[in-house]
Phi, psi and omega in degrees: 000149180244131179281131176249127186305124171076353185219032173094212187241151169260123181272167176300330178298322179294330182268350181293155178303143179293158175302159185285014181302320184277006182249140178238138181288137176228090186069233180266357182245150176266143176236148180286133178273137177268187179283160178301120182284359183265011181286140186244357179208161178296327179298325174284325183290320188306311178299323177295320178301313180298319179295326178285353178236046187288329182279133179304323181294323177297313180297320180299316179293318178300311183296314177299315179297322179295314180292321178295317179298319178296318179295318179295319178298313179297321177297319178297319179290319184282321187262340173100338180297116184299330183293337175294326178295325178283330181288328185306307180292331177297316179295309183299307181288327178300313178299313182298311183295320178297321180294326177292319181288315189267332184250301186280333180060046175220177184267130180299144179292344181306325185285334180260320183228075187299315182287319178294325178296315177299315178299320178296318178299315180294319179294317178302312181296319181292317180296323177294317181294329182263004176077017182256359186293317181302316178298318180295319179297314179296322179300330180259014174078022178251120184295135175207125176284159183300333183268003187237158178288000000 
């Protein structure tokens, strides 16, 4: 088990590969399935976004990456080193993409819906910070215990 600050433990089950639901066979090789390209609003996108972030460990990495990226961006704006402004999206998207590849085993929504994906990341981080994420996950049929992301 790995200790997660302030909210319990991440179990080996959380880090295990996601079920093969998000994978589609392509000949003898599997390819990652992306989000439905027919969504027409952020309100339609949001439940799909949450399902693509079903594992608590994926959400934890996304939320951490979003807050670190925001801090790096603010530091760049306040302190002036221009390279911090360039580093912020690398940190944020790097964390998110790695969690999709290594934990969730699906394709990030960034490639299909870049602006909605960014908005979803920010909303996810804000809901976690304000204690409303568990309720939102349950509302959309995604299991979340009260102590977990």
